[in-house]
C-alpha positions as CSV (number, residue, x, y, z in Angstrom):
1,M,1.8,4.4,-11.8
2,S,3.6,7.1,-13.8
3,R,3.3,10.7,-12.9
4,W,3.8,12.8,-16.0
5,I,3.3,16.5,-16.7
6,E,3.5,18.3,-20.0
7,K,5.9,21.2,-20.3
8,K,6.5,23.4,-23.3
9,E,10.0,23.1,-24.7
10,N,11.6,26.1,-26.5
11,P,13.1,25.1,-29.9
12,V,16.8,25.9,-30.5
13,L,16.4,26.6,-34.3
14,P,15.5,30.3,-33.8
15,V,18.7,30.8,-31.8
16,Y,20.7,29.1,-34.5
17,F,19.2,31.4,-37.1
18,V,20.2,34.4,-35.1
19,G,23.7,33.1,-34.6
20,I,24.1,32.4,-38.3
21,I,22.8,35.9,-39.3
22,W,25.2,37.6,-37.0
23,L,28.1,35.5,-38.3
24,I,27.2,36.3,-42.0
25,C,26.6,40.0,-41.3
26,G,29.9,40.2,-39.4
27,L,31.7,38.9,-42.4
28,I,30.0,41.1,-45.1
29,L,28.9,44.3,-43.2
30,P,30.8,46.8,-41.1
31,I,28.7,46.1,-38.0
32,Y,30.9,48.6,-36.1
33,K,28.8,51.2,-37.9
34,L,25.3,52.1,-36.5
35,W,23.4,51.4,-39.7
36,A,25.0,48.0,-40.2
37,L,24.3,47.1,-36.5
38,I,20.7,48.1,-36.8
39,L,20.3,46.1,-40.1
40,T,21.9,43.1,-38.4
41,A,19.6,43.4,-35.4
42,L,16.5,43.6,-37.7
43,L,17.6,40.6,-39.8
44,S,18.2,38.7,-36.5
45,A,14.7,39.5,-35.3
46,A,13.3,38.3,-38.7
47,G,15.4,35.2,-38.5
48,Y,14.3,34.5,-35.0
49,G,10.6,34.9,-36.0
50,L,11.1,32.6,-39.0
51,G,12.7,30.0,-36.8
52,K,9.8,30.0,-34.4
53,I,7.4,29.6,-37.3
54,L,9.3,26.7,-38.8
55,C,9.9,25.1,-35.4
56,P,7.2,26.1,-32.8
57,K,7.3,25.1,-29.2
58,R,6.5,21.5,-28.5
59,L,5.1,19.7,-25.5
60,K,7.5,17.5,-23.7
61,R,6.3,14.9,-21.1
62,V,8.5,14.9,-18.0
63,E,8.2,12.8,-14.9
64,Q,7.3,14.9,-11.8
65,D,8.9,14.1,-8.4
66,F,7.0,14.1,-5.2
67,M,7.2,17.3,-3.1
68,T,4.9,17.0,-0.1
69,G,7.2,18.9,2.3
70,S,8.0,15.7,4.2
71,E,11.2,13.9,3.1
72,D,10.0,10.6,4.7
73,A,6.7,10.8,2.9
74,D,8.3,11.6,-0.4
75,E,10.7,8.6,-0.1
76,M,7.8,6.3,0.6
77,L,5.8,7.7,-2.3
78,R,8.7,7.2,-4.7
79,T,9.1,3.6,-3.6
80,I,5.4,3.0,-4.1
81,D,5.4,4.7,-7.5
82,E,8.3,2.5,-8.7
83,L,6.7,-0.7,-7.4
84,L,3.4,0.2,-9.1
85,K,5.2,0.6,-12.4
86,K,6.6,-2.9,-12.0
87,L,3.1,-4.1,-11.1
88,K,1.7,-2.7,-14.3
89,E,4.5,-4.3,-16.3
90,L,3.7,-7.7,-14.7
91,N,0.0,-7.2,-15.4
92,D,0.8,-6.6,-19.1
93,A,3.1,-9.7,-19.1
94,I,0.7,-12.2,-17.4
95,P,-1.9,-13.6,-19.8
96,D,-4.2,-15.1,-17.1
97,D,-7.4,-13.0,-17.1
98,E,-8.5,-13.8,-13.5
99,L,-5.0,-13.1,-12.2
100,S,-4.8,-9.9,-14.3
101,A,-8.1,-8.7,-12.8
102,A,-6.7,-9.1,-9.3
103,I,-3.5,-7.3,-10.3
104,T,-5.6,-4.4,-11.7
105,R,-7.3,-4.1,-8.3
106,M,-3.9,-4.0,-6.6
107,E,-2.9,-1.2,-9.0
108,K,-6.0,0.8,-8.4
109,A,-5.7,0.5,-4.6
110,G,-2.0,1.3,-4.7
111,A,-2.7,4.4,-6.9
112,G,-5.4,5.5,-4.4
113,I,-3.0,5.1,-1.5
114,L,-0.3,7.1,-3.4
115,S,-2.7,9.9,-4.2
116,E,-4.1,10.1,-0.7
117,V,-0.7,10.2,1.0
118,E,0.5,12.8,-1.5
119,S,-2.4,15.0,-0.6
120,H,-2.0,14.2,3.2
121,P,1.6,13.4,3.9
122,E,0.8,13.2,7.6
123,K,-0.7,9.8,6.8
124,A,2.6,8.4,5.6
125,R,3.2,6.6,8.9
126,Q,0.1,4.6,8.2
127,I,1.5,3.1,5.0
128,R,4.9,2.1,6.2
129,R,4.1,-1.6,6.4
130,F,2.3,-1.4,3.0
131,T,5.4,0.3,1.5
132,N,8.0,-2.0,3.0
133,Y,6.3,-5.3,3.0
134,Y,2.9,-5.8,1.4
135,L,3.6,-4.1,-2.0
136,P,7.2,-5.4,-2.4
137,D,6.2,-8.9,-1.5
138,A,3.3,-8.8,-4.0
139,V,5.6,-7.7,-6.8
140,K,8.2,-10.4,-5.8
141,I,5.6,-13.1,-5.9
142,L,4.1,-12.0,-9.2
143,T,7.6,-11.6,-10.7
144,A,8.3,-15.3,-9.9
145,Y,5.0,-16.2,-11.5
146,A,5.7,-14.2,-14.6
147,E,9.2,-15.8,-14.9
148,L,7.7,-19.3,-14.8
149,E,5.2,-18.3,-17.5
150,K,7.9,-16.7,-19.7
151,R,10.2,-19.7,-19.5
152,G,7.4,-22.2,-19.9
153,V,8.5,-24.1,-16.8
154,S,6.4,-27.1,-16.0
155,G,6.4,-29.7,-13.2
156,E,4.9,-30.2,-9.8
157,N,6.7,-27.4,-8.1
158,A,6.1,-24.9,-10.8
159,D,2.4,-25.8,-10.9
160,T,2.2,-25.4,-7.2
161,V,3.6,-21.9,-7.4
162,R,1.2,-21.0,-10.1
163,R,-1.8,-22.3,-8.2
164,Q,-0.8,-20.6,-4.9
165,V,-0.3,-17.2,-6.6
166,A,-3.6,-17.5,-8.5
167,D,-5.5,-18.6,-5.4
168,N,-4.1,-15.8,-3.2
169,A,-4.1,-12.9,-5.7
170,A,-7.6,-11.8,-4.9
171,S,-6.9,-11.9,-1.2
172,I,-3.8,-9.7,-1.7
173,A,-5.9,-7.3,-3.8
174,K,-8.5,-7.2,-1.0
175,A,-5.8,-6.4,1.6
176,F,-4.6,-3.5,-0.6
177,E,-8.1,-2.2,-0.8
178,N,-8.6,-2.5,3.0
179,H,-5.3,-0.6,3.5
180,L,-6.6,2.2,1.3
181,D,-9.9,2.2,3.1
182,S,-8.2,2.5,6.5
183,L,-6.6,5.8,5.4
184,F,-10.1,7.4,5.5
185,E,-11.0,6.1,9.0
186,G,-10.4,9.6,10.5
187,E,-12.5,11.3,7.9
188,A,-15.3,8.8,8.4
189,L,-15.2,9.4,12.2
190,D,-15.2,13.2,11.7
191,I,-18.2,13.0,9.4
192,S,-20.1,10.8,11.8
193,T,-19.4,13.2,14.7
194,D,-20.5,16.2,12.6
195,L,-23.7,14.5,11.6
196,E,-24.4,13.6,15.2
197,V,-23.9,17.2,16.3
198,L,-26.1,18.4,13.4
199,Q,-28.9,16.0,14.3
200,N,-28.8,17.0,18.0
201,F,-28.9,20.7,16.9
202,L,-31.9,20.1,14.7
203,K,-33.7,18.2,17.5
204,G,-33.0,21.0,19.9
205,Q,-34.6,23.4,17.4
206,G,-37.6,21.1,16.9
207,L,-36.6,20.6,13.2
208,N,-36.1,16.9,13.4
């Protein structure tokens, strides 16, 4: 998953215009005199304005780094982000619709995990196994599958690999989804507790 933000980039053309105007005026005007200095400044301002009209600010897409305040969490998030990018590339390269659907589920679950831990870096310890084993292994297995498809390898061993990957992709996707769901276990428990307290309060007030 790519994390991009749009930033306005100032053009350099207006600055070039100002530099050229000062150079020309320095050659033809006595800019050591006040009137010539003022004229040069006015011409520079006009040149700068013209440059901004001819070359306005443009939006530039830049990748944003993770800054959760936890170095450990940021490192894990960077790892997940890079692996999710590879997962997307593999999804684009694998033509099998059923396998592609499973990979899409993996991508969505992975993106959910990334987003949740970025918002709550204290949950980073809960995704260590996902970061170090589950996601890298899934990428490794799917990379091997994609290589077989790309090279058109056939034979009993190659067919066995294809079949095993295809048969287990949905299970891997389900494991990713379960891992994402586990991150909300605390919130679910808190809500259940709050609801129980509210129900007891309503009963005590004769409102339930």
